[in-house]
Every structure is written in structure tokens, then in C-alpha cells.
DRENZAVEX-21074 format. One record per residue: residue number from 1; residue in one letter; chain; x, y, z of N, C-alpha, C, O, CB in turn. Coordinates in steps of 0.001 Angstrom, whole numbers, plus 500000, padded with zeros to 6 digits. Glycine has a CB too. Layout:
// residues N
NUM, A, A, X, Y, Z, X, Y, Z, X, Y, Z, X, Y, Z, X, Y, Z
...
// end
This chain:
// residues 129
1, M, A, 652345, 512379, 504109, 652174, 513061, 502853, 652070, 514561, 503050, 651071, 515153, 502640, 650956, 512542, 502142
2, P, A, 653014, 515174, 503632, 652999, 516629, 503632, 653713, 517145, 502381, 654941, 517219, 502342, 653666, 517187, 504917
3, H, A, 652935, 517495, 501372, 653493, 517995, 500123, 653154, 519478, 500011, 651984, 519860, 500019, 652945, 517194, 498892
4, L, A, 654184, 520303, 499908, 654005, 521749, 499815, 654337, 522200, 498399, 655444, 521983, 497908, 654892, 522491, 500854
5, T, A, 653368, 522828, 497757, 653554, 523359, 496411, 653588, 524876, 496483, 652736, 525505, 497110, 652429, 522875, 495454
6, V, A, 654580, 525445, 495834, 654711, 526898, 495745, 654522, 527266, 494282, 655341, 526924, 493429, 656108, 527403, 496297
7, E, A, 653447, 527956, 494009, 653202, 528487, 492667, 653534, 529968, 492732, 653107, 530658, 493658, 651706, 528239, 492183
8, Y, A, 654293, 530469, 491756, 654722, 531866, 491838, 654740, 532521, 490466, 654837, 531847, 489440, 656106, 531962, 492478
9, S, A, 654645, 533834, 490466, 654681, 534602, 489224, 656124, 534733, 488738, 657058, 534719, 489540, 654046, 536002, 489425
10, P, A, 656302, 534861, 487423, 657660, 534907, 486865, 658532, 536025, 487428, 659737, 535836, 487597, 657581, 535057, 485383
11, G, A, 657954, 537170, 487717, 658736, 538295, 488210, 659366, 538052, 489572, 660325, 538726, 489948, 657878, 539504, 488276
12, L, A, 658828, 537092, 490310, 659370, 536829, 491645, 660787, 536269, 491585, 661545, 536398, 492546, 658467, 535862, 492395
13, E, A, 661145, 535654, 490475, 662488, 535078, 490347, 663581, 536126, 490482, 664678, 535818, 490949, 662628, 534371, 489015
14, S, A, 663299, 537357, 490081, 664312, 538419, 490194, 664211, 539163, 491521, 665070, 539988, 491831, 664168, 539411, 489039
15, R, A, 663172, 538880, 492310, 662959, 539602, 493562, 663213, 538761, 494807, 663257, 539288, 495919, 661563, 540128, 493602
16, A, A, 663378, 537450, 494620, 663530, 536573, 495780, 664424, 535387, 495428, 664537, 534999, 494265, 662153, 536080, 496276
17, D, A, 665048, 534829, 496440, 665881, 533637, 496297, 664969, 532430, 496513, 664736, 532015, 497649, 667098, 533641, 497318
18, L, A, 664456, 531870, 495419, 663474, 530794, 495527, 664055, 529489, 496072, 663355, 528799, 496814, 662862, 530540, 494183
19, P, A, 665293, 529113, 495747, 665867, 527936, 496417, 665979, 528144, 497934, 665759, 527209, 498705, 667254, 527618, 495829
20, A, A, 666319, 529357, 498361, 666391, 529643, 499798, 664998, 529579, 500423, 664846, 529128, 501558, 667028, 531031, 500048
21, L, A, 663988, 530028, 499689, 662611, 529908, 500171, 662266, 528441, 500407, 661716, 528092, 501451, 661619, 530541, 499165
22, C, A, 662584, 527589, 499448, 662298, 526152, 499593, 663021, 525556, 500797, 662444, 524756, 501533, 662702, 525395, 498319
23, R, A, 664265, 525936, 501000, 665014, 525432, 502160, 664383, 525913, 503468, 664281, 525147, 504427, 666491, 525883, 502087
24, A, A, 663962, 527169, 503510, 663323, 527708, 504717, 662005, 526998, 504993, 661682, 526709, 506146, 663087, 529223, 504576
25, L, A, 661254, 526721, 503953, 659990, 526009, 504122, 660232, 524581, 504613, 659491, 524068, 505452, 659204, 525992, 502800
26, H, A, 661270, 523950, 504083, 661616, 522591, 504532, 661981, 522591, 506008, 661528, 521728, 506761, 662783, 522021, 503701
27, R, A, 662794, 523549, 506426, 663160, 523648, 507844, 661919, 523833, 508720, 661800, 523217, 509779, 664141, 524815, 508065
28, A, A, 661008, 524679, 508270, 659784, 524916, 509049, 658934, 523661, 509129, 658364, 523358, 510177, 658969, 526057, 508437
29, M, A, 658846, 522933, 508027, 658037, 521712, 508045, 658652, 520656, 508956, 657935, 519976, 509691, 657883, 521153, 506626
30, T, A, 659967, 520516, 508914, 660597, 519507, 509764, 660533, 519918, 511230, 660366, 519064, 512100, 662054, 519281, 509341
31, S, A, 660663, 521198, 511514, 660639, 521624, 512917, 659227, 521650, 513496, 659065, 521709, 514715, 661267, 523000, 513051
32, A, A, 658208, 521607, 512648, 656828, 521610, 513137, 656542, 520371, 513982, 655675, 520395, 514856, 655844, 521684, 511960
33, G, A, 657271, 519294, 513718, 657151, 518094, 514538, 655951, 517216, 514262, 655715, 516263, 515004, 657120, 518480, 515930
34, I, A, 655188, 517499, 513229, 654006, 516668, 512943, 654060, 515998, 511573, 653143, 515269, 511195, 652753, 517510, 513034
35, F, A, 655137, 516249, 510834, 655246, 515683, 509492, 656409, 514698, 509422, 657515, 515032, 509847, 655425, 516798, 508446
36, P, A, 656184, 513484, 508892, 657298, 512542, 508753, 658269, 513031, 507679, 657854, 513431, 506592, 656778, 511124, 508404
37, L, A, 659535, 512995, 507988, 660564, 513481, 507068, 660451, 512817, 505696, 660588, 513480, 504668, 661954, 513232, 507652
38, A, A, 660201, 511512, 505684, 660143, 510789, 504412, 659001, 511257, 503522, 659039, 511053, 502308, 660005, 509308, 504667
39, G, A, 657992, 511877, 504105, 656846, 512309, 503311, 656939, 513730, 502806, 656159, 514131, 501942, 655613, 512167, 504106
40, I, A, 657877, 514498, 503326, 657950, 515916, 502953, 658406, 516075, 501506, 659409, 515503, 501080, 658905, 516673, 503893
41, R, A, 657645, 516861, 500777, 657998, 517253, 499408, 657732, 518748, 499301, 656709, 519248, 499769, 657175, 516433, 498318
42, I, A, 658665, 519446, 498682, 658467, 520866, 498409, 658751, 521071, 496928, 659824, 520736, 496426, 659394, 521778, 499314
43, R, A, 657774, 521622, 496255, 657903, 521853, 494816, 657563, 523313, 494528, 656594, 523847, 495068, 656976, 520888, 493999
44, A, A, 658354, 523950, 493684, 658080, 525332, 493285, 657911, 525378, 491772, 658748, 524877, 491022, 659223, 526295, 493748
45, Y, A, 656823, 525982, 491347, 656490, 526081, 489925, 656194, 527522, 489553, 655457, 528227, 490241, 655287, 525186, 489582
46, R, A, 656784, 527935, 488457, 656525, 529274, 487933, 655258, 529243, 487084, 655089, 528360, 486243, 657735, 529792, 487101
47, A, A, 654381, 530198, 487306, 653172, 530350, 486490, 653527, 531269, 485325, 653472, 532493, 485448, 651959, 530928, 487334
48, D, A, 653886, 530676, 484215, 654360, 531466, 483083, 653314, 532441, 482551, 653660, 533495, 482016, 654796, 530550, 481976
49, H, A, 652064, 532101, 482693, 650988, 532955, 482199, 650074, 533275, 483367, 649358, 532405, 483864, 650197, 532271, 481033
50, C, A, 650100, 534514, 483798, 649258, 534912, 484923, 648996, 536413, 484864, 649754, 537180, 484270, 649920, 534527, 486270
51, I, A, 647907, 536798, 485493, 647580, 538201, 485705, 647345, 538329, 487200, 646537, 537597, 487771, 646314, 538672, 484849
52, V, A, 648037, 539244, 487825, 647944, 539410, 489274, 647199, 540711, 489576, 647609, 541789, 489146, 649362, 539412, 489933
53, A, A, 646109, 540593, 490315, 645313, 541735, 490803, 644911, 542649, 489652, 644148, 542239, 488777, 646105, 542537, 491858
54, D, A, 645413, 543882, 489642, 645009, 544864, 488633, 645788, 544739, 487325, 645623, 545553, 486417, 645181, 546256, 489182
55, G, A, 646635, 543716, 487237, 647384, 543493, 486007, 648665, 544291, 485890, 649330, 544236, 484856, 646529, 543803, 484857
56, S, A, 649029, 545035, 486931, 650275, 545795, 486886, 651435, 544831, 486670, 651497, 543787, 487320, 650476, 546622, 488191
57, P, A, 652354, 545163, 485767, 653505, 544287, 485542, 654428, 544181, 486753, 655282, 543296, 486804, 654292, 544780, 484360
58, E, A, 654263, 545073, 487726, 655069, 545008, 488945, 654535, 543984, 489944, 655247, 543602, 490872, 655125, 546372, 489599
59, N, A, 653311, 543544, 489767, 652688, 542629, 490723, 653282, 541232, 490635, 653557, 540726, 489547, 651186, 542565, 490490
60, D, A, 653475, 540625, 491786, 653934, 539239, 491884, 653154, 538536, 492978, 652506, 539172, 493809, 655460, 539170, 492167
61, F, A, 653227, 537206, 492962, 652564, 536420, 494000, 653332, 535141, 494265, 654114, 534677, 493436, 651120, 536097, 493600
62, A, A, 653094, 534590, 495428, 653506, 533228, 495773, 652317, 532612, 496502, 651885, 533115, 497539, 654837, 533201, 496666
63, A, A, 651799, 531530, 495956, 650659, 530827, 496550, 651141, 529456, 497006, 651531, 528623, 496188, 649463, 530700, 495534
64, L, A, 651110, 529230, 498306, 651574, 527971, 498889, 650356, 527104, 499213, 649393, 527565, 499827, 652438, 528225, 500173
65, T, A, 650420, 525851, 498792, 649370, 524894, 499108, 650027, 523683, 499739, 650885, 523045, 499130, 648547, 524497, 497839
66, L, A, 649624, 523365, 500961, 650155, 522218, 501687, 649083, 521140, 501725, 648022, 521338, 502317, 650606, 522614, 503129
67, A, A, 649351, 520014, 501103, 648445, 518866, 501130, 648972, 517884, 502168, 650132, 517474, 502111, 648323, 518189, 499713
68, V, A, 648118, 517509, 503115, 648519, 516604, 504193, 647514, 515474, 504310, 646346, 515613, 503950, 648642, 517360, 505535
69, G, A, 647995, 514354, 504821, 647111, 513238, 505103, 646243, 513546, 506311, 646585, 514390, 507140, 647915, 511957, 505333
70, A, A, 645129, 512860, 506399, 644201, 513046, 507506, 644818, 512532, 508804, 645766, 511746, 508787, 642867, 512330, 507222
71, G, A, 644265, 512989, 509929, 644672, 512462, 511220, 645307, 513462, 512156, 645524, 513156, 513329, 645599, 511367, 511016
72, R, A, 645612, 514660, 511661, 646189, 515680, 512533, 645081, 516637, 512961, 644156, 516914, 512198, 647349, 516449, 511817
73, S, A, 645184, 517131, 514178, 644160, 518046, 514674, 644273, 519394, 513966, 645324, 519754, 513436, 644284, 518227, 516203
74, T, A, 643178, 520115, 513972, 643172, 521468, 513409, 644171, 522346, 514133, 644868, 523143, 513505, 641770, 522086, 513488
75, D, A, 644248, 522209, 515446, 645201, 523019, 516213, 646641, 522724, 515806, 647447, 523644, 515666, 645024, 522768, 517713
76, A, A, 646969, 521443, 515616, 648329, 521075, 515205, 648629, 521610, 513810, 649721, 522121, 513562, 648512, 519544, 515237
77, L, A, 647668, 521496, 512902, 647870, 522009, 511546, 647969, 523529, 511554, 648767, 524098, 510809, 646728, 521559, 510623
78, R, A, 647176, 524189, 512380, 647247, 525647, 512462, 648622, 526080, 512969, 649208, 527023, 512437, 646132, 526196, 513384
79, A, A, 649140, 525404, 513988, 650464, 525745, 514517, 651545, 525521, 513462, 652438, 526352, 513295, 650773, 524913, 515776
80, A, A, 651460, 524401, 512754, 652425, 524135, 511683, 652288, 525172, 510574, 653289, 525656, 510045, 652229, 522715, 511111
81, G, A, 651049, 525513, 510223, 650813, 526538, 509205, 651386, 527879, 509607, 651962, 528589, 508782, 649331, 526680, 508936
82, D, A, 651229, 528232, 510888, 651810, 529486, 511378, 653331, 529483, 511201, 653919, 530488, 510802, 651445, 529707, 512865
83, E, A, 653955, 528351, 511500, 655412, 528247, 511386, 655859, 528320, 509921, 656830, 529002, 509593, 655905, 526933, 512023
84, I, A, 655149, 527622, 509062, 655482, 527619, 507631, 655268, 529008, 507032, 656097, 529491, 506261, 654627, 526571, 506872
85, F, A, 654147, 529649, 507391, 653858, 530983, 506861, 654888, 532000, 507344, 655296, 532885, 506592, 652447, 531428, 507272
86, A, A, 655305, 531870, 508597, 656346, 532770, 509122, 657648, 532586, 508358, 658335, 533566, 508067, 656578, 532518, 510628
87, A, A, 657998, 531349, 508027, 659220, 531093, 507252, 659108, 531707, 505865, 660067, 532291, 505362, 659490, 529579, 507142
88, A, A, 657936, 531574, 505246, 657729, 532165, 503922, 657815, 533684, 503995, 658444, 534311, 503143, 656368, 531736, 503343
89, R, A, 657194, 534271, 504995, 657230, 535730, 505153, 658663, 536225, 505338, 659047, 537255, 504785, 656365, 536163, 506349
90, S, A, 659440, 535493, 506110, 660832, 535893, 506327, 661638, 535785, 505034, 662386, 536699, 504687, 661475, 535027, 507425
91, A, A, 661485, 534672, 504325, 662237, 534467, 503080, 661798, 535429, 501985, 662567, 535730, 501072, 662073, 533033, 502597
92, L, A, 660572, 535906, 502075, 660032, 536799, 501043, 659846, 538227, 501577, 658980, 538964, 501105, 658688, 536255, 500520
93, A, A, 660654, 538602, 502548, 660530, 539925, 503173, 660668, 541057, 502166, 659961, 542060, 502261, 661574, 540088, 504262
94, E, A, 661561, 540910, 501212, 661781, 541973, 500222, 660517, 542240, 499407, 660037, 543373, 499415, 662941, 541598, 499283
95, P, A, 659957, 541261, 498709, 658734, 541568, 497959, 657562, 541955, 498863, 656719, 542757, 498462, 658342, 540374, 497110
96, L, A, 657495, 541396, 500081, 656411, 541758, 500997, 656504, 543207, 501465, 655520, 543765, 501950, 656421, 540834, 502199
97, S, A, 657671, 543814, 501326, 657841, 545207, 501747, 657297, 546181, 500703, 657344, 547394, 500903, 659319, 545502, 502014
98, T, A, 656788, 545664, 499606, 656248, 546504, 498537, 654731, 546315, 498452, 654198, 545341, 498984, 656921, 546164, 497174
99, P, A, 654041, 547236, 497790, 652592, 547084, 497612, 652225, 546256, 496380, 651084, 546296, 495919, 651944, 548447, 497511
100, H, A, 653192, 545508, 495851, 652968, 544749, 494620, 653195, 543251, 494796, 653691, 542590, 493884, 653871, 545266, 493531
101, F, A, 652834, 542709, 495964, 653083, 541298, 496214, 651946, 540702, 497031, 651374, 541367, 497895, 654424, 541102, 496935
102, A, A, 651626, 539456, 496753, 650606, 538726, 497499, 651162, 537352, 497869, 651685, 536630, 497020, 649287, 538592, 496670
103, L, A, 651040, 537007, 499141, 651506, 535722, 499661, 650329, 535016, 500320, 649579, 535630, 501080, 652687, 535910, 500672
104, S, A, 650167, 533731, 500031, 649085, 532968, 500658, 649547, 531552, 500967, 650466, 531029, 500338, 647842, 532938, 499750
105, L, A, 648886, 530941, 501954, 649102, 529540, 502313, 647740, 528913, 502585, 646918, 529472, 503311, 650052, 529403, 503560
106, E, A, 647516, 527760, 502000, 646308, 526983, 502261, 646725, 525564, 502600, 647594, 524990, 501944, 645335, 527007, 501040
107, I, A, 646099, 524998, 503631, 646348, 523601, 503983, 645129, 522791, 503587, 644001, 523133, 503944, 646661, 523438, 505507
108, R, A, 645359, 521719, 502851, 644284, 520817, 502419, 644529, 519444, 503031, 645630, 518902, 502941, 644208, 520725, 500853
109, V, A, 643507, 518896, 503645, 643594, 517564, 504238, 643038, 516564, 503229, 641911, 516701, 502754, 642814, 517490, 505602
110, I, A, 643852, 515551, 502908, 643502, 514558, 501901, 642692, 513427, 502536, 643067, 512905, 503586, 644773, 514001, 501222
111, D, A, 641604, 513058, 501911, 640790, 511931, 502355, 641568, 510643, 502099, 641905, 510369, 500947, 639405, 511907, 501623
112, P, A, 641871, 509837, 503130, 642683, 508630, 502930, 642015, 507593, 502027, 642705, 506769, 501427, 642991, 508000, 504263
113, D, A, 640709, 507620, 501923, 640019, 506673, 501035, 640175, 507048, 499572, 639846, 506261, 498684, 638540, 506601, 501387
114, L, A, 640677, 508246, 499322, 640829, 508722, 497948, 642271, 509094, 497636, 642532, 509992, 496836, 639925, 509918, 497703
115, S, A, 643207, 508392, 498277, 644622, 508693, 498099, 645414, 507387, 498009, 645315, 506540, 498897, 645149, 509578, 499264
116, W, A, 646192, 507222, 496948, 646990, 506023, 496742, 648462, 506393, 496791, 648854, 507447, 496291, 646638, 505340, 495398
117, K, A, 649294, 505522, 497400, 650733, 505788, 497516, 651509, 504476, 497454, 651022, 503431, 497886, 651051, 506545, 498835
118, D, A, 652706, 504544, 496918, 653675, 503454, 496956, 655026, 504140, 497117, 655604, 504610, 496137, 653611, 502525, 495644
119, T, A, 655535, 504200, 498352, 656672, 505053, 498661, 657766, 504305, 499410, 657782, 504329, 500641, 656220, 506244, 499471
120, P, A, 658682, 503639, 498707, 659784, 502957, 499377, 660708, 503884, 500166, 661460, 503410, 501017, 660586, 502214, 498368
121, I, A, 660672, 505184, 499907, 661502, 506129, 500657, 661192, 506018, 502162, 662098, 506121, 502988, 661264, 507588, 500153
122, H, A, 659922, 505810, 502512, 659551, 505708, 503929, 660311, 504575, 504607, 660840, 504741, 505706, 658034, 505490, 504077
123, A, A, 660360, 503418, 503943, 661063, 502274, 504525, 662556, 502575, 504688, 663151, 502235, 505711, 660867, 501022, 503649
124, R, A, 663155, 503208, 503685, 664589, 503526, 503751, 664880, 504480, 504905, 665825, 504259, 505661, 665070, 504144, 502422
125, L, A, 664092, 505523, 505048, 664361, 506512, 506082, 664006, 506016, 507483, 664489, 506560, 508476, 663599, 507775, 505785
126, S, A, 663174, 504995, 507565, 662861, 504448, 508889, 663792, 503283, 509240, 663624, 502640, 510277, 661394, 503985, 508942
127, G, A, 664769, 503016, 508377, 665768, 501981, 508659, 665346, 500569, 508293, 666002, 499604, 508684, 666110, 502012, 510094
128, Q, A, 664266, 500441, 507554, 663790, 499115, 507168, 664485, 498583, 505921, 664376, 497395, 505615, 662300, 499152, 506938
129, N, A, 665186, 499428, 505209, 665924, 498987, 504017, 667364, 499414, 504106, 668147, 499136, 503198, 665292, 499545, 502738
// end
């Protein structure tokens, strides 16, 4: 269950290639080597109503949240986070070169006792279907 959500301000759509960002994040997640391909999800959502920092209309943000299942070490998650954050920084180099952008990544580990799933995609990708 490595699900990566990208929440972003509306102005970022004109400053960055968001589909390319999603592809770069997917590549980073798959190359990290700790996430099953069948579980990877990347979703990007525009925050239609937001105020960023001092409220300047030039300000934009991208907030990445990676939700993962329990069982990976902190060191492994930190290494994967470093790789994912580097991919985001590269894909968002243009807005990051200005003083009007904020980029963040947070990794959340999901308690398996409080998580329900029914995912036939796993069986298909592992050759069981």
C-alpha cells in the first residue's frame, strides 16, 4: 500500500508539468525497491481554495503524502523518501527556483489493524490470475 498523494495549489498547473511529476514520482517509487508495484498509487489533486504563506497570489505549493503499510524500517523509508523527494525536486525545479514555492513530503505508516483492503490487482500482477 504505497499510496502517494500530491496536493497542489492551482497556480502550479501553469508552472509545472504535473503529469510528468507523477511519472517521475512513480519511477522513484518503483526504483526504491521496497514497494510492490501492484500497490503503488499516485494521485494529484488541486486545492481549489487555498492561501499559501503570506497570501501572495504568486505563491504555490505541492504537498506530498506517502501512506505505506507497516513493516519497513525507518532507514528503508528514509532512503525511499530521499529518492522520491529528489524526483519531486527535479520535476519541480522551475517553481523551486523562485521564492514563491513550497514543497514537502511526509511518510505515514498505516497501522495494519486499522486498514482494510480487497485488491485483485495484486493477484493479477503476481501472475495468479
